[in-house]
C-alpha positions in Angstrom: 184.2 152.7 190.0 186.8 152.2 187.2 185.4 155.2 185.4 186.1 157.4 188.8 189.6 156.1 189.0 190.4 157.0 185.3 189.3 160.4 185.9 191.8 160.8 188.4 194.5 161.0 185.7 193.4 164.3 184.6 194.1 166.4 187.7 196.9 167.0 189.9 197.6 164.9 193.1 196.3 167.1 195.5 193.7 169.4 193.7 190.0 169.4 194.8 188.9 167.6 192.1 191.0 164.5 193.0 190.0 164.8 196.6 186.4 164.9 195.4 186.9 161.8 193.3 188.7 160.0 196.0 186.0 160.7 198.5 183.6 159.2 196.0 185.6 156.1 195.1 185.7 155.4 198.9 182.0 155.9 199.6 181.3 153.7 196.4 183.9 151.0 198.1 181.9 151.4 201.3 178.2 151.0 199.6 179.6 147.9 197.7 181.4 146.1 200.3 178.2 146.7 202.8 175.7 145.1 200.1 178.1 142.3 199.4 178.3 141.8 203.3 174.5 141.7 203.6 173.9 139.4 200.7 176.4 137.1 202.1 174.4 137.1 205.5 170.9 137.0 204.0 172.1 133.9 201.9 173.5 132.2 205.1 170.2 132.7 206.7 168.4 131.0 204.2 170.4 128.1 204.3 
């Protein structure tokens, strides 16, 4: 995700690449937060 965020500085604020990068960052955040939630849930079920 850091690489995606660092790529933002190369583009204008409202340009198509910036919008696409922001969308990809949000997808990545959702995916990782779901994975963390699932891992925590499974761990709590095991104990």
